[in-house]
C-alpha positions in Angstrom: -238.9 127.7 -7.6 -241.9 126.2 -8.7 -242.5 123.1 -10.9 -244.7 123.5 -14.0 -247.8 121.3 -13.8 -247.2 118.1 -16.0 -249.2 117.4 -19.3 -252.0 115.6 -18.6 -252.7 112.4 -20.1 -255.6 110.3 -21.4 -256.1 107.0 -19.2 -253.9 104.0 -20.3 -257.3 102.1 -21.7 -257.9 105.3 -23.6 -254.5 105.7 -25.5 -254.4 102.3 -26.5 -258.2 102.5 -28.4 -256.3 105.4 -29.5 -253.9 103.7 -31.2 -255.8 101.1 -32.3 -258.1 103.4 -33.8 -255.9 105.0 -36.1 -254.4 101.8 -37.2 -250.7 102.0 -35.3 -249.2 99.4 -34.0 -247.1 99.9 -31.0 -244.2 99.5 -32.7 -245.0 102.7 -35.2 -246.1 104.8 -32.3 -242.7 103.7 -30.8 -241.1 105.2 -33.6 -242.8 108.1 -33.7 -242.2 109.3 -30.2 -238.4 108.2 -30.1 -239.2 105.5 -27.3 -238.7 101.4 -27.2 -242.1 99.0 -27.9 -241.7 98.1 -24.5 -241.9 101.5 -23.4 -245.1 102.3 -25.1 -246.8 98.8 -24.0 -245.9 99.8 -20.2 -247.1 103.1 -20.9 -250.6 101.6 -22.5 -250.9 99.4 -19.5 -250.5 101.8 -16.9 -247.5 100.4 -15.4 -245.5 103.6 -15.8 -245.9 107.4 -16.6 -244.0 109.3 -19.2 -242.3 112.3 -18.0 -240.7 115.4 -19.3 -240.3 115.9 -23.3 -241.2 112.5 -23.8 -244.9 113.1 -22.0 -245.1 116.0 -24.3 -244.5 114.4 -27.0 -247.0 111.7 -25.7 -249.4 113.7 -25.4 -249.6 116.2 -28.9 -249.8 112.7 -30.2 -252.5 111.3 -28.4 -254.2 114.9 -29.1 -253.6 114.3 -32.8 -254.8 111.1 -32.9 -257.8 112.1 -31.1 -258.6 114.8 -33.1 -258.2 112.3 -36.4 -260.4 110.1 -34.7 -263.4 112.8 -34.0 -263.1 113.9 -37.8 -263.5 110.5 -38.6 -266.6 109.5 -36.2 -268.0 113.0 -37.3 -267.6 111.8 -41.4 -269.0 108.7 -41.2 -272.1 109.7 -38.1 -275.6 109.5 -39.9 -277.7 112.6 -39.7 -279.3 112.7 -36.4 -283.2 111.7 -36.4 -285.7 113.7 -34.0 -285.7 111.8 -30.6 -289.2 110.6 -29.4 -290.2 111.7 -26.5 -288.8 109.5 -23.6 -291.7 107.1 -21.8 -289.8 106.1 -18.1 -289.6 102.8 -17.9 -288.2 100.7 -15.2 -284.7 99.4 -15.1 -284.5 95.6 -16.3 -282.0 93.7 -14.1 -279.1 92.3 -15.7 -279.9 89.0 -17.4 -276.4 87.4 -17.3 -274.7 86.0 -13.9 -271.4 86.8 -15.2 -270.9 90.4 -15.9 -273.8 92.9 -15.0 -275.1 94.9 -18.3 -272.5 98.1 -18.5 -274.4 101.5 -17.5 -273.5 104.7 -16.3 -270.8 104.5 -13.7 -271.6 103.9 -10.2 -270.6 106.4 -8.1 -269.7 109.1 -10.7 -273.0 110.5 -11.0 -272.5 114.8 -11.2 -273.3 116.4 -8.5 -276.1 119.0 -8.7 -275.3 122.7 -9.0 -275.9 125.0 -6.9 -279.2 126.2 -8.5 -280.8 122.3 -9.1 -280.8 121.8 -5.4 -284.2 122.5 -3.8 -283.0 125.5 -1.6 -285.8 128.4 -0.8 -286.5 130.5 -4.0 -284.0 128.9 -6.4 -287.3 126.9 -8.3 -289.0 128.9 -11.4 -291.6 130.9 -10.7 -295.5 130.1 -12.1 -295.7 131.5 -15.6 -292.0 132.4 -16.3 -291.6 129.8 -19.3 -289.5 127.5 -18.0 -289.8 124.2 -16.5 -288.6 123.0 -13.2 -285.4 121.3 -12.9 -285.8 117.4 -11.4 -284.7 116.8 -8.2 -281.4 114.9 -7.9 -280.1 113.8 -4.6 -276.7 113.8 -4.8 -275.6 110.4 -3.1 -272.7 110.3 -0.4 -269.8 108.2 -1.3 -270.9 105.5 1.3 -274.1 105.0 -0.8 -272.5 105.0 -4.2 -269.9 102.2 -3.3 -273.0 100.2 -2.0 -274.8 100.9 -5.3 -271.7 99.5 -7.3 -271.0 96.6 -4.8 -274.9 95.2 -5.1 -274.8 96.0 -8.6 -271.6 94.0 -9.2 -269.9 91.7 -6.7 -272.7 88.6 -7.4 -271.6 88.5 -10.9 -267.9 88.9 -9.7 -267.9 86.2 -7.1 -269.1 83.9 -10.1 -266.1 85.0 -12.7 -263.2 84.4 -9.4 -265.4 80.8 -8.9 -264.6 80.2 -12.2 -260.9 81.2 -11.8 -260.4 79.2 -8.6 -262.9 76.8 -8.3 -262.7 77.5 -4.5 -266.3 79.1 -3.5 -264.6 81.0 -0.4 -261.9 82.1 -2.0 -264.3 83.6 -4.7 -266.1 85.3 -2.4 -262.6 86.7 0.0 -261.1 87.8 -3.3 -264.3 89.6 -4.5 -264.1 91.4 -0.6 -260.7 92.3 -0.8 -261.0 94.2 -4.2 -264.0 96.5 -2.9 -262.5 97.2 0.5 -259.0 97.8 -1.4 -261.6 100.4 -4.0 -263.0 101.9 -0.9 -259.4 102.7 0.5 -259.0 104.4 -2.8 -262.3 105.7 -3.7 -261.9 108.8 -4.9 -260.0 107.1 -7.6 -262.4 104.1 -8.1 -265.2 106.4 -8.4 -263.5 108.9 -11.6 -262.5 105.8 -13.5 -264.7 105.2 -16.4 -265.5 101.7 -15.6 -265.1 100.6 -11.8 -266.5 97.3 -12.2 -263.3 96.6 -14.4 -261.1 98.7 -11.9 -262.5 95.8 -9.1 -262.2 93.2 -11.5 -258.9 93.6 -12.2 -257.9 93.3 -8.4 -260.2 90.6 -7.8 -258.7 88.4 -9.9 -254.9 89.6 -9.5 -256.0 88.2 -5.7 -257.6 85.1 -6.4 -254.6 84.1 -9.0 -251.7 85.1 -6.9 -249.3 82.2 -6.0 -249.2 83.1 -2.6 -252.5 81.3 -1.9 -251.5 77.9 -2.0 -249.4 78.7 1.0 -252.2 79.4 3.0 -253.6 76.6 5.3 -257.1 77.0 4.8 -256.8 76.8 0.7 -254.6 73.4 1.2 -257.8 71.4 1.9 -260.0 70.3 -1.3 -263.3 71.6 -1.6 -266.4 69.1 -3.2 -266.6 69.1 -6.2 -269.6 70.5 -8.5 -272.5 67.7 -7.9 -272.7 67.6 -11.9 -270.6 65.6 -13.7 -270.5 67.4 -16.7 -269.9 71.0 -14.8 -267.0 68.6 -12.6 -265.7 68.2 -16.1 -265.6 71.6 -17.3 -264.3 73.1 -14.3 -261.3 70.5 -14.3 -260.7 71.4 -18.0 -260.6 75.3 -16.7 -258.5 74.4 -14.1 -255.9 72.8 -16.0 -255.6 75.9 -17.9 -252.4 78.4 -16.9 -254.0 81.3 -14.8 -253.0 84.0 -17.8 -255.2 81.5 -20.4 -257.6 80.8 -17.9 -258.3 84.6 -16.9 -258.2 85.4 -20.4 -260.9 82.6 -21.5 -263.0 84.1 -18.6 -263.0 87.7 -20.0 -263.6 87.1 -23.6 -265.8 83.9 -23.5 -267.2 84.5 -19.8 -267.8 88.1 -19.3 -267.8 89.1 -22.9 -265.3 91.5 -23.3 -263.3 92.8 -26.6 -260.2 91.7 -27.4 -258.6 95.0 -26.8 -260.1 95.1 -23.5 -258.8 91.4 -23.1 -255.6 92.1 -23.4 -255.5 95.3 -21.5 -256.9 93.9 -18.5 -254.5 91.2 -18.6 -251.4 93.2 -19.5 -250.4 91.8 -22.8 -250.5 92.6 -26.2 -253.2 91.3 -28.8 -251.6 88.9 -30.6 -250.3 87.1 -27.2 -254.3 87.7 -25.8 -255.6 85.8 -29.4 -253.1 83.6 -29.1 -253.9 82.6 -25.3 -257.6 82.4 -26.1 -257.1 80.4 -29.0 -254.9 77.8 -26.8 -257.5 77.6 -24.0 -260.2 76.8 -26.3 -258.1 74.0 -27.8 -257.2 72.3 -24.5 -261.1 73.0 -23.2 -262.4 71.4 -26.5 -260.2 68.7 -26.3 -261.7 67.5 -23.4 -265.6 68.3 -23.7 -265.3 68.6 -28.0 -269.0 69.8 -27.5 -267.9 72.8 -26.5 -266.0 74.0 -29.4 -268.3 77.0 -30.2 -267.8 80.1 -28.1 -271.2 80.3 -28.0 -272.0 77.1 -26.6 -269.1 77.6 -24.3 -270.2 80.7 -23.2 -273.5 79.1 -21.9 -271.7 76.3 -20.6 -269.7 78.7 -18.4 -272.6 80.7 -17.4 -274.6 77.6 -16.4 -271.6 76.7 -14.5 -271.3 80.2 -12.2 -275.4 80.0 -11.8 -275.3 76.4 -10.8 -272.9 76.8 -7.4 -274.4 78.4 -4.1 -272.3 81.5 -4.4 -273.1 84.4 -1.8 -271.4 88.0 -1.4 -271.8 89.5 2.0 -273.2 92.8 2.7 -272.1 96.5 1.5 -272.0 97.4 4.9 -270.0 94.4 6.4 -267.2 95.0 3.3 -266.6 98.4 4.4 -266.0 97.8 7.9 -263.9 95.4 7.2 -261.9 97.4 4.8 -261.9 100.4 7.3 -261.0 97.4 10.2 -258.0 96.7 8.0 -256.7 100.3 7.4 -256.9 101.2 11.2 -255.2 97.7 12.0 -252.7 98.4 9.3 -252.3 102.6 10.4 -252.0 101.4 14.0 -249.4 98.4 13.2 -247.2 100.8 10.9 -247.4 103.3 14.1 -246.7 100.7 16.8 -243.3 99.6 14.9 -242.3 103.2 13.9 -242.2 104.1 17.5 -240.0 100.4 18.2 -237.7 101.5 15.8 -237.3 104.9 17.2 -236.8 103.8 20.6 -234.4 101.5 19.7 -232.6 103.5 17.9 -232.4 106.3 20.9 -231.3 103.1 22.8 -228.4 102.1 21.0 -226.9 105.5 20.2 -227.6 106.6 24.2 -225.8 103.0 25.4 -223.3 103.4 22.8 -219.5 104.0 23.8 -218.3 107.2 23.1 -214.3 105.9 22.7 -212.2 103.0 22.6 -211.5 101.4 25.6 -209.0 98.5 25.6 -209.9 95.6 27.4 -208.3 94.4 30.6 -207.4 90.7 31.1 -208.7 89.9 34.7 -205.8 89.7 37.2 -205.0 86.1 39.2 -204.4 85.9 42.6 -201.2 83.8 43.4 -201.2 82.6 47.1 -197.8 81.1 48.5 -194.9 79.0 46.4 -196.0 76.0 43.8 -195.2 72.8 45.4 -191.8 71.2 44.2 -192.2 68.4 41.5 -190.2 65.4 42.8 -189.7 62.1 40.6 -191.8 59.1 41.5 -190.2 56.0 43.5 -187.3 54.4 42.3 -187.0 50.9 40.9 -184.6 48.2 42.6 -182.4 48.0 39.5 -182.1 51.9 39.8 -181.2 52.4 43.4 -178.4 49.5 43.1 -177.2 51.9 40.2 -177.0 55.0 42.2 -175.1 53.1 45.5 -172.6 52.1 42.8 -172.4 55.1 41.5 -172.0 57.1 45.0 -169.2 54.3 46.0 -167.1 55.0 42.9 -167.3 58.4 43.3 -165.5 58.3 46.9 -162.8 55.8 45.9 -162.0 57.3 42.3 -162.0 54.9 39.4 -159.6 52.4 39.1 -156.3 52.6 37.4 -155.4 51.5 34.4 -151.9 48.8 34.0 -150.0 47.2 32.0 -150.2 43.6 31.7 -148.3 40.9 29.7 -150.0 37.5 27.7 
């Protein structure tokens, strides 16, 4: 008996976008699917996935919302204008130091088809009226990973520094995130936002509460040289981890509020409340940063003022591969040791109960007779008196007149 494949669903971010495009709350959507609001929240954050009939009902509802959204976009779209002839220009470098300019996903370019390569006989003949297709060599997974790393790693290190205030921890968090991405590269390469995938992983590692127990992170690092930067960094570190992360994502990176809420696994109202509280706290210590544009500029200046560096992509890939090999070998060694211990226990364990026999003690000769100690003078006199009376007998009692 074979199991039918599960109904496909859009990514968690797309589910949230479709619900908000239809102006539906999580409670309203939960009522239509006949589940709780917490279940819808878990489905939209990606923590859990629906199954069975609920998955089919959820998929049908999302399909309906997608069709309605496409219809609205078609009605509101302006008439197409004739596109001008494109002029090849060099791609500009990203201007912000907190987040690279969003563009086509690195590592997810489609591979050329069978007729688009440079095989003999695949090109068009002269005079046939068809232009030859441009050659786009497909990137290997390593090349795509290196391109993604070089594009986004410096900005992610600066963001992690704003979250932690530690230069070494920021660099290590980004490297660990990219190593995890390299281990799951097929999944990351197909993701709609690979930079966001790596960013979320780096933030989770940087803000992990276990970092405080590491000896290398217990020693304080030298603060920024500029007094204003030092005050701003202290104000950021006084915020809670979730408030700090929301502030960096919205005012530093420039994400929209729904995207910030989805990345922090919170609802949109909760993310808005965290952002307002974080802004009030920072403005309380630095009143000049009450304006969001000034705050964004100061965060950019703070992140770019520090001398932060990122390792080479080749070293990050090799480090991830070494960690994966070490974990694999450790798991194999532990499994072998567990199997050996189990086999030894089974081999040496008794098959039936044998009562314990107490050890015997050898007895030689007769124990010595225990005698009392020496008698005192009074005891000897009493003994002699008793002996004399036993020989003569007791005295005879006679009546007397008085």
